[in-house]
Residue, then its C-alpha position, 0 to 999 in steps of 0.5 A: x489488475x490496474x486498481x488492486x495490488x497484492x503482496x504475500x507472506x508465506x507462513x514460515x516457522x522462523x516467523x512465528x512466536x510461541x502462540x503460532x501467530x505471526x512474530x512481532x505481529x504489529x510490525x509485520x502486518x504494518x510493513x506488509x501493508x505498507x509495502x502493498x500500498x507502495x506496490x499500488x502507487x508505483x503500478x497505478x502511476x508508473x509512467x508518471x514516476x519513470x517518464x515525467x519525473x514524478x516523485x511519490x511520496x507517503x504522507x500518513x498511514x494509519x493501521x488499525x489490528x483486528x486479530x493476532x495473524x496466522x498462516x500466509x498472510x496477503x495484503x491487498x491495496x485497492x486505487x479505483x481507475x476512476x480515482x487514479x484518472x482524478x489524481x492524473x488531472x490534479x497533478x496535470x493542473x497542479x503539479x501535485x496531488x494528494x490521495x488515500x489507498x486503502x489495504x487489508x491483510x487477510x490471513x489463509x482463512x480470509x479474515x481480516x487480521x489488519x487494515x491500512x489508510x495510507x495517504x499519498x502524494x505525487x509531485x513533479x520535480x522542479x527543473x531549474x532553468 
């Protein structure tokens, strides 16, 4: 939908460690969650990045690991449509905007394995005349 994006990493034997959890769990979970935040930004603000020379950039990301990850993993990033409108308005008035995106990484059974809070920015490219 327009207010969330999901990125999936299917379970695969080559990604498992000796205890059956995702190999290098921390890096896999971070990469998956960060990819979901970027997909959310590009999806929510596509018209700005394509038509209006607006550049998205990540400011910071903080991840919390809750438990070892097993099975197929899903990272779900959310950004409410009302907040998307607020970001567009801020960008229109100031030429830049900053906003948070929350991401949950869950395993097949629905258990939360990690959560990521990312702060993103948008800015218009400067045009030299």
